[in-house]
Structures are given as structure tokens and as C-alpha cells.
DOGUKE-602925 format. One line per field, with one value per atom (N, C-alpha, C, CB): residue number from 1; chain; atom name; x, y, z. Coordinates in Angstrom, 1 decimal, padded with zeros to 4 digits. Atoms other than C-alpha are relative to their C-alpha. Glycine has a CB too. Layout:
nr <- c(NUM; ...)
kette <- c(A; ...)
atom <- c(CA; ...)
u <- c(X; ...)
v <- c(Y; ...)
w <- c(Z; ...)
//
This chain:
nr <- c(1; 1; 1; 1; 2; 2; 2; 2; 3; 3; 3; 3; 4; 4; 4; 4; 5; 5; 5; 5; 6; 6; 6; 6; 7; 7; 7; 7; 8; 8; 8; 8; 9; 9; 9; 9; 10; 10; 10; 10; 11; 11; 11; 11; 12; 12; 12; 12; 13; 13; 13; 13; 14; 14; 14; 14; 15; 15; 15; 15; 16; 16; 16; 16; 17; 17; 17; 17; 18; 18; 18; 18; 19; 19; 19; 19; 20; 20; 20; 20; 21; 21; 21; 21; 22; 22; 22; 22; 23; 23; 23; 23; 24; 24; 24; 24; 25; 25; 25; 25; 26; 26; 26; 26; 27; 27; 27; 27; 28; 28; 28; 28; 29; 29; 29; 29; 30; 30; 30; 30; 31; 31; 31; 31; 32; 32; 32; 32; 33; 33; 33; 33; 34; 34; 34; 34; 35; 35; 35; 35; 36; 36; 36; 36; 37; 37; 37; 37; 38; 38; 38; 38; 39; 39; 39; 39; 40; 40; 40; 40; 41; 41; 41; 41; 42; 42; 42; 42; 43; 43; 43; 43; 44; 44; 44; 44; 45; 45; 45; 45; 46; 46; 46; 46; 47; 47; 47; 47; 48; 48; 48; 48; 49; 49; 49; 49; 50; 50; 50; 50; 51; 51; 51; 51; 52; 52; 52; 52; 53; 53; 53; 53; 54; 54; 54; 54; 55; 55; 55; 55; 56; 56; 56; 56; 57; 57; 57; 57; 58; 58; 58; 58; 59; 59; 59; 59; 60; 60; 60; 60; 61; 61; 61; 61; 62; 62; 62; 62; 63; 63; 63; 63; 64; 64; 64; 64; 65; 65; 65; 65; 66; 66; 66; 66; 67; 67; 67; 67; 68; 68; 68; 68; 69; 69; 69; 69; 70; 70; 70; 70; 71; 71; 71; 71; 72; 72; 72; 72; 73; 73; 73; 73; 74; 74; 74; 74; 75; 75; 75; 75; 76; 76; 76; 76; 77; 77; 77; 77; 78; 78; 78; 78; 79; 79; 79; 79; 80; 80; 80; 80)
kette <- c(A; A; A; A; A; A; A; A; A; A; A; A; A; A; A; A; A; A; A; A; A; A; A; A; A; A; A; A; A; A; A; A; A; A; A; A; A; A; A; A; A; A; A; A; A; A; A; A; A; A; A; A; A; A; A; A; A; A; A; A; A; A; A; A; A; A; A; A; A; A; A; A; A; A; A; A; A; A; A; A; A; A; A; A; A; A; A; A; A; A; A; A; A; A; A; A; A; A; A; A; A; A; A; A; A; A; A; A; A; A; A; A; A; A; A; A; A; A; A; A; A; A; A; A; A; A; A; A; A; A; A; A; A; A; A; A; A; A; A; A; A; A; A; A; A; A; A; A; A; A; A; A; A; A; A; A; A; A; A; A; A; A; A; A; A; A; A; A; A; A; A; A; A; A; A; A; A; A; A; A; A; A; A; A; A; A; A; A; A; A; A; A; A; A; A; A; A; A; A; A; A; A; A; A; A; A; A; A; A; A; A; A; A; A; A; A; A; A; A; A; A; A; A; A; A; A; A; A; A; A; A; A; A; A; A; A; A; A; A; A; A; A; A; A; A; A; A; A; A; A; A; A; A; A; A; A; A; A; A; A; A; A; A; A; A; A; A; A; A; A; A; A; A; A; A; A; A; A; A; A; A; A; A; A; A; A; A; A; A; A; A; A; A; A; A; A; A; A; A; A; A; A; A; A; A; A; A; A; A; A; A; A; A; A; A; A; A; A; A; A)
atom <- c(N; CA; C; CB; N; CA; C; CB; N; CA; C; CB; N; CA; C; CB; N; CA; C; CB; N; CA; C; CB; N; CA; C; CB; N; CA; C; CB; N; CA; C; CB; N; CA; C; CB; N; CA; C; CB; N; CA; C; CB; N; CA; C; CB; N; CA; C; CB; N; CA; C; CB; N; CA; C; CB; N; CA; C; CB; N; CA; C; CB; N; CA; C; CB; N; CA; C; CB; N; CA; C; CB; N; CA; C; CB; N; CA; C; CB; N; CA; C; CB; N; CA; C; CB; N; CA; C; CB; N; CA; C; CB; N; CA; C; CB; N; CA; C; CB; N; CA; C; CB; N; CA; C; CB; N; CA; C; CB; N; CA; C; CB; N; CA; C; CB; N; CA; C; CB; N; CA; C; CB; N; CA; C; CB; N; CA; C; CB; N; CA; C; CB; N; CA; C; CB; N; CA; C; CB; N; CA; C; CB; N; CA; C; CB; N; CA; C; CB; N; CA; C; CB; N; CA; C; CB; N; CA; C; CB; N; CA; C; CB; N; CA; C; CB; N; CA; C; CB; N; CA; C; CB; N; CA; C; CB; N; CA; C; CB; N; CA; C; CB; N; CA; C; CB; N; CA; C; CB; N; CA; C; CB; N; CA; C; CB; N; CA; C; CB; N; CA; C; CB; N; CA; C; CB; N; CA; C; CB; N; CA; C; CB; N; CA; C; CB; N; CA; C; CB; N; CA; C; CB; N; CA; C; CB; N; CA; C; CB; N; CA; C; CB; N; CA; C; CB; N; CA; C; CB; N; CA; C; CB; N; CA; C; CB; N; CA; C; CB; N; CA; C; CB; N; CA; C; CB; N; CA; C; CB; N; CA; C; CB; N; CA; C; CB; N; CA; C; CB)
u <- c(-000.6; 010.7; -001.0; 001.3; 000.9; 008.6; 000.9; -000.9; -000.7; 009.8; -001.0; 000.6; 000.9; 008.2; 000.7; -000.4; -000.6; 009.1; -000.2; -000.4; 000.2; 009.6; -001.3; 001.2; 001.3; 006.2; 000.3; -000.9; -000.1; 005.8; -000.8; -000.6; 000.6; 005.1; 000.0; 000.8; 000.0; 005.7; -000.4; 001.4; 000.4; 004.4; 001.3; -000.6; -001.2; 008.0; 000.4; 001.2; -000.2; 008.5; -001.0; 000.0; 001.1; 005.2; 000.3; -001.4; -000.3; 006.2; 001.2; 000.3; -001.2; 009.6; -000.4; 001.1; 000.4; 008.0; -000.8; -000.8; 000.8; 005.5; 000.9; -001.0; -000.9; 008.3; 000.8; 001.0; -000.6; 010.1; -000.9; 000.5; 001.0; 007.0; -000.2; -001.3; 000.2; 006.4; 001.2; -000.2; -001.2; 010.0; 000.0; 001.3; 000.1; 009.6; -001.0; -000.2; 001.1; 006.3; 000.3; -001.3; -000.3; 007.5; 001.0; 000.6; -001.0; 010.5; -000.6; 001.2; 000.7; 008.3; -000.8; -000.8; 000.9; 005.9; 000.9; -000.8; -000.9; 008.8; 000.5; 001.2; -000.5; 010.3; -001.0; 000.6; 001.1; 007.0; -000.4; -001.2; 000.4; 006.1; 001.1; -000.2; -001.1; 009.5; 000.0; 001.4; 000.0; 009.3; -001.2; 000.0; 001.2; 005.7; 000.1; -001.2; -000.1; 006.7; 001.3; 000.0; -001.2; 009.9; 001.3; -000.2; -001.2; 012.3; 001.0; -000.5; -001.1; 015.7; 000.1; 001.3; -000.1; 016.0; 001.1; -001.3; -001.0; 018.6; -000.6; 001.4; 000.5; 018.4; -001.0; 001.2; 000.9; 015.3; 000.4; -001.4; -000.3; 015.6; -000.8; -000.3; 000.8; 014.5; -001.4; 000.8; 001.3; 011.7; -000.9; 000.2; 000.9; 010.4; -000.4; 000.8; 000.4; 010.6; -001.0; 001.3; 001.0; 008.7; -001.4; 000.4; 001.3; 005.9; -000.5; 000.1; 000.5; 005.8; -000.4; 001.1; 000.3; 005.8; -001.4; 001.0; 001.3; 002.7; -001.1; -000.2; 000.9; 000.9; 000.0; 000.4; -000.1; 002.2; -000.7; 001.4; 000.6; 001.0; -001.5; 000.4; 001.4; -002.5; -000.5; -000.4; 000.3; -002.6; 000.1; 000.9; -000.2; -001.2; -001.0; 001.4; 001.1; -003.7; -001.3; -000.1; 001.3; -006.6; 000.1; -000.2; -000.1; -005.2; -000.1; 001.4; 000.2; -004.9; -001.4; 000.9; 001.4; -008.5; -000.7; -000.6; 000.7; -009.6; 000.3; 000.5; -000.3; -007.7; -000.7; 001.5; 000.7; -009.3; -001.5; 000.1; 001.3; -012.7; -000.2; -000.5; 000.1; -012.1; 000.2; 001.2; -000.2; -010.9; -001.3; 001.2; 001.2; -014.0; -001.1; -000.4; 001.1; -016.3; 000.2; 000.0; -000.2; -014.6; -000.2; 001.4; 000.2; -014.9; -001.5; 000.8; 001.4; -018.6; -000.7; -000.7; 000.7; -020.9; -001.0; -000.8; 001.0; -023.2; 000.7; -000.8; -000.6; -022.8; 000.8; -001.1; -000.9; -020.1; -000.3; 001.5)
v <- c(001.1; -011.6; -000.6; 000.4; 000.7; -014.2; -000.7; -001.0; 000.6; -015.3; -000.9; 001.0; 001.0; -018.4; -000.5; -001.2; 000.5; -019.0; -001.5; 000.8; 001.4; -022.5; 000.0; -000.6; 000.1; -023.7; -000.2; -001.1; 000.2; -023.6; -001.2; 001.3; 001.3; -027.1; -000.4; -001.0; 000.4; -027.1; 001.2; -000.5; -001.1; -025.1; 000.8; -000.6; -000.8; -024.1; 001.0; -001.0; -000.9; -022.7; 001.2; -000.7; -001.0; -020.8; 001.0; -000.6; -000.9; -019.4; 000.9; -000.8; -000.7; -018.3; 001.1; -000.9; -001.0; -016.6; 001.1; -000.7; -001.1; -014.8; 001.0; -000.7; -000.8; -013.5; 000.9; -000.8; -000.8; -012.3; 001.1; -000.9; -000.9; -010.6; 001.1; -000.6; -001.0; -008.9; 001.0; -000.7; -000.9; -007.5; 000.9; -000.9; -000.8; -006.3; 001.1; -000.9; -001.0; -004.6; 001.0; -000.8; -000.9; -003.1; 001.1; -000.7; -000.9; -001.6; 001.0; -000.7; -000.8; -000.3; 001.1; -000.8; -000.9; 001.3; 001.1; -000.7; -001.0; 003.1; 000.9; -000.7; -000.8; 004.3; 001.0; -000.8; -000.8; 005.5; 001.1; -000.9; -001.0; 007.3; 001.1; -000.7; -001.0; 009.0; 000.9; -000.7; -000.9; 010.2; 000.9; -000.9; -000.8; 011.4; 001.3; -000.8; -001.2; 013.7; 000.8; -000.5; -000.8; 014.8; -000.3; 001.4; 000.3; 013.1; -000.8; -000.8; 000.8; 011.8; -001.3; 000.8; 001.2; 008.2; -000.9; -000.7; 001.0; 005.5; -001.3; 000.3; 001.3; 002.1; 000.2; -000.9; -000.2; 001.9; -000.6; -000.6; 000.5; 001.4; -001.3; 001.1; 001.3; -001.9; 000.4; -000.7; -000.5; 000.1; 000.3; 001.2; -000.3; 001.4; -001.2; 001.0; 001.2; -002.0; -000.8; -000.9; 000.8; -003.6; 000.6; 000.0; -000.7; -001.0; -000.2; 001.5; 000.2; -001.3; -001.4; 000.5; 001.4; -005.1; -000.3; -000.9; 000.3; -005.0; 000.5; 000.8; -000.5; -002.9; -000.9; 001.5; 000.9; -005.1; -001.3; -000.2; 001.3; -008.2; 000.1; -000.4; -000.2; -006.7; -000.1; 001.3; 000.0; -006.1; -001.4; 001.0; 001.3; -009.5; -001.0; -000.5; 000.9; -011.3; 000.3; 000.3; -000.3; -009.5; -000.5; 001.5; 000.6; -010.5; -001.5; 000.4; 001.4; -014.1; -000.4; -000.5; 000.3; -014.1; 000.2; 000.9; -000.2; -012.7; -001.1; 001.4; 001.1; -015.4; -001.3; -000.3; 001.2; -018.1; 000.1; -000.2; -000.2; -016.7; -000.1; 001.4; 000.1; -016.3; -001.5; 000.8; 001.4; -019.9; -000.8; -000.6; 000.7; -021.1; 000.3; 000.3; -000.5; -019.0; -000.7; 001.5; 000.6; -020.4; -001.5; 000.3; 001.5; -024.0; -000.3; -000.5; 000.3; -023.6; -000.3; 001.2; 000.3; -025.2; 001.1; -001.3; -001.0; -023.1; 001.1; 000.5; -001.1; -019.9; 000.9; 000.8; -000.9; -017.6; 001.5; -000.2)
w <- c(-000.6; -016.7; 001.0; 000.7; -000.9; -014.9; 001.1; -000.7; -001.1; -011.5; 000.7; 001.0; -000.7; -010.0; 001.2; -001.0; -001.2; -006.4; 000.2; 001.2; -000.4; -005.0; 000.8; 000.8; -000.7; -003.6; 001.5; -000.5; -001.5; 000.2; 000.3; 000.8; -000.2; 001.3; 001.5; -000.8; -001.5; 005.1; 000.8; 000.4; -000.9; 008.0; 000.4; 001.3; -000.3; 008.8; -001.1; 000.3; 001.1; 005.4; 000.0; -001.4; 000.0; 005.7; 001.1; 000.2; -001.1; 009.1; -000.3; 001.3; 000.4; 007.8; -001.1; -000.6; 001.1; 004.7; 000.6; -001.1; -000.6; 006.9; 000.8; 001.0; -000.7; 009.1; -001.0; 000.8; 001.0; 006.0; -000.5; -001.2; 000.5; 004.7; 001.1; -000.3; -001.0; 008.1; 000.1; 001.4; 000.0; 008.1; -001.2; 000.0; 001.2; 004.5; 000.1; -001.2; -000.2; 005.2; 001.0; 000.3; -001.1; 008.4; -000.5; 001.2; 000.6; 006.7; -001.0; -000.6; 001.0; 003.9; 000.7; -000.9; -000.8; 006.4; 000.6; 001.1; -000.6; 008.2; -001.1; 000.7; 001.1; 004.9; -000.6; -001.1; 000.6; 003.5; 001.0; -000.3; -001.0; 006.8; 000.1; 001.3; -000.1; 007.0; -001.2; 000.1; 001.2; 003.4; 000.0; -001.3; 000.0; 003.8; 000.9; 000.5; -000.9; 006.7; -000.3; 001.5; 000.4; 005.0; 000.8; 000.0; -000.9; 007.5; -000.8; 001.2; 000.6; 006.5; 000.9; 000.0; -000.8; 007.6; -000.5; 000.0; 000.3; 007.7; 000.4; 000.7; -000.5; 009.3; 001.1; 000.4; -001.0; 011.4; 001.4; -000.4; -001.4; 015.2; 000.2; 001.1; -000.4; 016.8; 000.5; 001.1; -000.5; 018.5; -001.1; 000.9; 001.2; 015.2; -000.8; -000.9; 000.7; 013.6; 000.8; -000.2; -000.8; 016.5; -000.2; 001.5; 000.2; 016.2; -001.4; 000.3; 001.4; 012.4; -000.3; -001.0; 000.1; 012.6; 000.5; 000.7; -000.6; 014.8; -001.0; 001.3; 001.0; 012.1; -001.2; -000.4; 001.2; 009.3; 000.3; -000.3; -000.4; 011.3; -000.1; 001.4; 000.1; 011.5; -001.5; 000.6; 001.5; 007.7; -000.6; -000.7; 000.6; 006.9; 000.5; 000.4; -000.5; 009.2; -000.7; 001.5; 000.8; 007.5; -001.4; 000.0; 001.4; 004.1; 000.0; -000.6; -000.2; 005.3; 000.1; 001.1; -000.2; 006.5; -001.3; 001.0; 001.3; 003.1; -000.9; -000.6; 000.9; 001.2; 000.4; 000.1; -000.5; 003.4; -000.5; 001.5; 000.4; 002.7; -001.5; 000.5; 001.5; -001.0; -000.4; -000.6; 000.4; -001.2; 000.3; 000.8; -000.4; 000.7; -001.0; 001.4; 001.0; -001.6; -001.3; -000.1; 001.3; -004.7; 000.0; -000.4; -000.1; -003.4; 000.1; 001.1; -000.2; -002.7; -001.3; 000.7; 001.3; -005.2; -000.4; 000.2; 000.5; -007.3; -000.7; 001.1; 000.8; -009.3; 000.9; -000.6; -000.7; -008.2; -000.1; -000.4)
//
């Protein structure tokens, strides 16, 4: 099945999508960490989500920088 999301065309949509990604990544980090140490976990606390969101934000920022660099490299004239 192919899923094609609606394109993001405004800064507001991009900001909302980034916040959704941060929440998704943060929850994934918490679940993965809990499973790795053998802990039983339910809904993460606000404190845990805040800490995990900071880590997720760092990863997402690095990914965004990589995408910008990749776009610039691909736009540069000459052999790739």
C-alpha cells in the first residue's frame, strides 16, 4: 500500500508536523529504553517526555541540517 501525505505548504503546517514527529520520536525513545532495561512501562510521565523530546529534538535538528546540505549539494552544478 502506498500512502502519500498531503504536501506541507505553510510554515504553520511544518511546525505542527515537527511537533508531531518530536512527540512520536520521544515516545519511541522511552518505549525502546524501557524495553532494553526490561522495565514494564505504561504511559510516560511528563518529565520523561520532556527529557526524551530534548533528545529527539537534537536528532531531528541534525537530520534537518543533513537534508539542507544534501539539497544544496544536489543543486550545485557539476558532477555529483
